[in-house]
C-alpha positions in Angstrom: 0.0 0.0 0.0 1.1 3.6 -0.6 2.5 5.0 2.7 0.2 7.4 4.5 -3.0 6.6 2.5 -6.1 7.1 4.7 -8.0 3.9 5.3 -11.1 5.7 3.9 -9.4 5.9 0.5 -8.2 2.3 0.2 -10.1 -0.1 -2.0 -10.6 -3.8 -1.5 -10.6 -5.8 -4.7 -12.1 -8.8 -2.9 -15.3 -6.9 -2.6 -18.1 -7.8 -5.1 -18.3 -5.5 -8.2 -21.3 -3.6 -6.9 -19.8 -2.7 -3.6 -16.5 -1.8 -5.3 -18.4 0.6 -7.6 -19.8 2.3 -4.5 -16.3 2.7 -3.1 -15.0 4.1 -6.3 -17.8 6.6 -6.5 -17.2 7.7 -2.9 -13.5 8.6 -3.7 -14.2 11.9 -5.5 -12.2 12.3 -8.7 -13.3 15.3 -10.7 -11.0 15.9 -13.6 -7.7 17.1 -12.3 -8.4 15.8 -8.8 -7.9 12.1 -9.5 -4.9 11.8 -7.2 -6.5 10.0 -4.3 -8.3 7.5 -6.5 -5.2 6.9 -8.6 -3.3 6.3 -5.3 -5.9 3.8 -4.3 -5.9 2.0 -7.6 -2.1 1.9 -7.8 -2.0 0.4 -4.3 -4.6 -2.2 -4.9 -3.1 -3.3 -8.2 0.4 -3.3 -6.7 -0.7 -5.8 -4.1 -1.7 -8.4 -6.7 0.8 -11.0 -7.9 2.2 -11.2 -11.5 1.3 -7.6 -12.5 3.8 -5.0 -13.6 2.3 -1.7 -12.2 3.5 1.7 -13.4 2.2 5.2 -13.2 2.4 8.6 -14.9 0.6 11.6 -13.3 -2.8 10.2 -12.2 -2.8 7.4 -14.8 -2.1 3.9 -13.6 -1.1 0.9 -15.8 -0.8 -2.7 -14.8 -0.1 -5.6 -17.1 0.6 -9.3 -17.3 3.6 -10.6 -19.2 3.1 -14.3 -19.8 4.3 -14.3 -23.4 0.9 -15.3 -24.7 0.1 -14.9 -28.5 -2.3 -12.0 -28.0 -2.3 -8.9 -25.8 -5.5 -6.9 -25.1 -6.1 -3.6 -23.3 -8.9 -2.9 -20.8 -9.1 0.8 -20.3 -11.2 3.2 -18.2 -11.0 6.8 -17.1 -10.9 7.6 -13.4 -12.2 11.2 -13.7 -15.8 12.5 -13.5 -17.5 15.8 -14.3 -18.0 18.2 -11.3 -20.3 17.1 -8.5 -23.9 18.1 -8.6 -25.2 17.2 -5.2 -24.7 13.5 -6.1 -22.1 12.3 -3.5 -21.7 10.1 -1.7 -23.1 7.0 -3.4 -26.3 5.4 -2.5 -27.9 2.1 -3.3 -31.6 2.0 -4.1 -32.8 -1.5 -4.9 -30.7 -2.9 -7.7 -29.1 0.4 -8.6 -26.0 2.3 -7.5 -26.5 6.1 -7.7 -23.8 8.7 -7.5 -21.3 10.9 -9.4 -19.6 8.8 -12.0 -21.5 5.6 -11.2 -22.4 5.3 -14.9 -19.6 7.3 -16.5 -17.5 5.4 -15.6 -16.8 4.2 -12.1 -18.8 1.0 -12.8 -16.6 0.2 -15.8 -13.5 0.8 -13.7 -14.8 -1.5 -11.0 -15.3 -4.2 -13.6 -11.7 -3.8 -14.9 -10.3 -3.9 -11.3 -12.3 -7.0 -10.4 -11.0 -8.7 -13.6 -7.4 -7.8 -12.8 -7.9 -9.2 -9.3 -9.7 -12.4 -10.2 -8.4 -13.7 -13.6 -5.3 -15.5 -12.5 -4.6 -17.5 -15.7 -5.7 -15.3 -18.6 -5.7 -16.8 -22.1 -4.5 -13.5 -23.4 -1.9 -11.1 -21.9 -3.8 -8.1 -20.5 -2.9 -4.4 -20.0 -5.2 -2.6 -17.6 -5.2 1.1 -17.9 -7.0 3.6 -15.6 -6.4 7.1 -16.8 -7.0 10.7 -16.0 -8.8 13.7 -17.5 -11.0 12.1 -20.2 -13.8 14.6 -19.4 -11.8 17.8 -20.2 -9.6 19.3 -22.9 -7.9 16.7 -25.1 -4.4 17.9 -24.2 -4.9 16.8 -20.6 -6.2 13.3 -21.6 -4.2 10.6 -19.8 -4.6 8.1 -22.6 -3.1 10.7 -25.0 -0.3 11.4 -22.5 0.5 7.7 -22.4 0.5 7.4 -26.2 3.0 10.3 -26.4 5.3 9.4 -23.5 4.9 5.6 -23.1 3.5 4.2 -26.3 4.9 0.8 -25.3 2.2 0.6 -22.6 -0.4 0.5 -25.3 1.0 -2.1 -27.7 -1.8 -4.6 -28.2 -3.9 -6.6 -30.7 -7.2 -5.2 -29.4 -8.6 -2.9 -26.8 -11.8 -2.6 -24.8 -12.8 0.8 -23.5 -15.1 0.4 -20.6 -17.5 3.2 -21.6 -21.2 2.8 -20.5 -23.0 0.9 -23.3 -25.7 -0.9 -21.4 -23.5 -4.0 -21.5 -23.6 -4.2 -25.3 -20.6 -3.9 -27.6 -20.6 -0.6 -29.5 -18.1 -0.8 -32.3 -15.7 2.0 -33.3 -17.0 5.6 -33.1 -18.0 8.5 -35.2 -15.6 11.3 -36.1 -16.5 14.9 -35.3 -15.5 18.2 -36.8 -16.7 21.7 -36.1 -16.4 24.4 -38.7 -17.2 28.1 -38.8 -19.0 29.1 -42.0 -18.7 32.9 -42.6 -20.6 35.5 -44.5 -19.4 39.0 -45.3 -21.4 42.2 -45.8 -21.0 45.9 -45.8 -21.9 48.0 -42.8 -24.5 50.8 -43.1 -27.0 52.6 -40.9 -30.2 50.6 -40.7 -32.1 53.8 -41.7 -30.2 53.6 -45.0 -29.9 49.8 -45.3 -29.8 50.0 -49.1 -26.3 51.4 -48.7 -24.9 48.2 -47.2 -25.1 44.4 -47.3 -26.5 42.4 -44.3 -24.2 39.5 -43.5 -26.7 37.9 -41.2 -29.3 37.7 -44.0 -26.7 35.9 -46.1 -26.6 33.1 -43.5 -30.0 32.0 -44.8 -28.4 30.1 -47.7 -26.2 28.2 -45.2 -29.3 27.3 -43.1 -31.2 26.3 -46.3 -28.5 23.9 -47.2 -28.4 22.4 -43.7 -32.2 22.1 -43.7 -32.1 20.1 -47.0 -29.2 17.9 -45.9 -30.0 14.1 -46.1 -28.0 12.1 -43.5 -25.8 9.4 -44.9 -26.2 6.0 -43.3 -23.3 3.8 -44.5 -22.6 0.3 -43.3 -19.1 -0.1 -42.0 -17.8 -3.6 -41.0 -21.4 -4.8 -40.6 -22.6 -1.8 -38.5 -24.8 0.9 -39.8 -23.9 4.5 -38.8 -26.0 7.6 -39.0 -24.2 10.8 -39.9 -25.4 14.2 -38.8 -24.7 17.8 -39.9 -26.1 20.6 -37.7 -25.8 24.3 -37.0 -25.0 24.6 -33.3 -24.4 28.4 -33.0 -24.9 31.6 -34.9 -23.0 34.8 -34.3 -23.2 38.3 -35.8 -24.2 41.8 -35.2 -22.6 45.1 -34.3 -25.3 47.4 -32.8 -29.0 47.8 -33.0 -28.8 50.4 -35.7 -26.0 49.0 -37.8 -26.1 46.4 -40.6 -23.6 43.7 -39.7 -20.7 43.2 -42.0 -19.8 39.7 -40.7 -21.7 36.7 -39.4 -20.8 33.0 -38.9 -22.6 29.7 -38.3 -20.8 27.1 -36.2 -21.6 23.7 -37.8 -20.9 20.2 -36.2 -20.5 17.2 -38.5 -20.6 13.7 -37.0 -19.3 11.4 -39.6 -19.1 7.6 -40.1 -15.8 5.7 -39.7 -15.5 5.0 -43.4 -14.4 8.7 -43.8 -11.0 10.1 -42.8 -10.6 13.5 -41.3 -9.5 14.8 -44.7 -12.4 13.2 -46.3 -14.9 14.7 -43.9 -13.3 18.2 -44.5 -13.5 17.7 -48.2 -17.2 16.9 -48.0 -17.8 20.1 -45.9 -15.8 22.3 -48.3 -18.0 21.0 -51.2 -21.2 21.3 -49.2 -20.4 24.9 -48.3 -18.8 25.9 -51.6 -19.0 29.7 -52.1 -18.6 30.4 -48.4 -15.5 30.9 -46.2 -15.0 28.0 -43.9 -12.6 27.6 -41.0 -12.0 24.4 -38.9 -12.6 25.0 -35.2 -12.1 21.4 -33.9 -11.6 18.0 -35.3 -11.3 14.4 -34.1 -11.0 11.2 -36.2 -13.5 8.4 -36.4 -12.6 4.7 -35.6 -13.6 1.7 -37.5 -15.2 -1.2 -35.5 -12.4 -3.7 -36.3 -14.7 -6.5 -35.4 -13.0 -8.9 -37.9 -9.9 -9.0 -35.7 -9.8 -12.5 -34.0 -9.7 -11.1 -30.5 -12.5 -8.7 -31.3 -14.6 -11.5 -32.9 -14.0 -13.7 -29.8 -15.0 -10.8 -27.6 -18.3 -10.1 -29.5 -19.1 -13.8 -29.4 -18.4 -14.0 -25.7 -20.7 -11.0 -25.0 -23.4 -12.8 -26.8 -25.3 -9.7 -28.1 -25.6 -8.1 -31.5 -23.1 -5.3 -31.6 -24.2 -1.7 -32.3 -22.4 1.3 -33.8 -21.1 4.0 -31.4 -23.0 7.2 -32.3 -20.6 9.6 -30.7 -16.8 10.1 -30.2 -14.8 8.1 -27.6 -11.2 7.4 -26.9 -11.4 4.2 -29.1 -10.3 6.7 -31.8 -7.0 7.1 -30.0 -6.4 3.4 -30.1 -7.4 3.3 -33.8 -4.9 6.0 -34.4 -2.2 3.7 -33.0 -3.4 0.8 -35.3 -5.2 -1.0 -32.4 -8.8 -2.1 -33.1 -11.1 -1.1 -30.2 -14.7 -1.3 -29.0 -16.7 0.3 -26.3 -18.2 -2.0 -23.7 -19.3 -1.4 -20.1 -22.1 -1.2 -17.6 -24.5 1.8 -17.5 -26.8 3.6 -19.9 -24.8 6.3 -21.8 -27.9 8.6 -21.8 -27.5 8.9 -18.0 -23.9 10.1 -18.2 -23.2 13.5 -16.5 -26.8 13.7 -15.2 -27.4 14.5 -11.5 -29.3 11.3 -11.1 -26.9 9.0 -12.9 -26.9 5.3 -11.8 -25.7 1.9 -12.9 -27.7 -1.3 -12.6 -26.1 -4.0 -10.4 -27.2 -6.6 -12.9 -25.1 -4.9 -15.6 -22.1 -4.7 -13.4 -22.2 -8.4 -12.7 -22.9 -9.3 -16.3 -20.0 -7.2 -17.6 -17.6 -8.7 -15.0 -18.8 -12.3 -15.8 -18.5 -11.8 -19.6 -15.1 -10.2 -19.6 -13.8 -12.8 -17.1 -15.1 -15.6 -19.4 -13.5 -14.0 -22.5 -10.1 -13.7 -20.8 -10.4 -17.1 -19.1 -11.2 -16.9 -15.4 -9.3 -19.9 -14.3 
């Protein structure tokens, strides 16, 4: 154990997965404040035999090294969004309520229980519990590991323990945000014919968006649904001045058969005739379900996989050439809500299925 750690911040990996989830929730770990939880995780994993445990910042890695033909990663983020009068945890019937119960203390509890109980895995396993997933990308612990310790992530396949209601969600959508601008000429509104109204010119942008037909491609057997939406409009100088500039912020969620360059090429063609500037971009990730370890995982879960409509850190694994899926307990629609919870039955199911996939001898 880490010297000086308060007893109230220690975690016991012999506890059942539901009780362990409660313990993890009760150790507050808002982004940037994961230190106490990372200490507890490092100490608990360090007490287990046959695991090489390392740490960078508030990110903890532990791995087996048995020389087995395949290596897989089980990853989960330790941080949560800020508290919203939802601490400490509470159990109500078959549900655990509390900050991060769904996103993703439940998934971390599953990973920790698997690390503690699967003594003879059929695949070498890297367990990764990382910091700052809920905030700016430059603080993301998985990105930090990829930059400074890429050897920690070498694997044939990865499972990100995101809440998916205990169903495999393959890959993820890419996302790009662009600012589409219009230009005009300022004039006094009493003599509007002397100028050009930049806000009025955004009508053509909105018309194109309103007529957009979402593309629904099939990628590796999963059907994705793209989306193109205006999310903000800005413009205006004063109540008596025609605006000479306006912009529409547009978010494009695209399927993983497009690259980032391909997504941007589509947007440039879609908004031809307008100025366009990229504000933010993150790549998609293909499902990769044809990889043997992934196929075995899907078979072991025993449910029809779904596409991930949203962006997750599986894209970071895909960028390293590692196929990855999302799989974990909890309804993703509850993430970040004040009343988020995770079903005990899903916690137990996820632990059981992952243990069986890895070999729980």
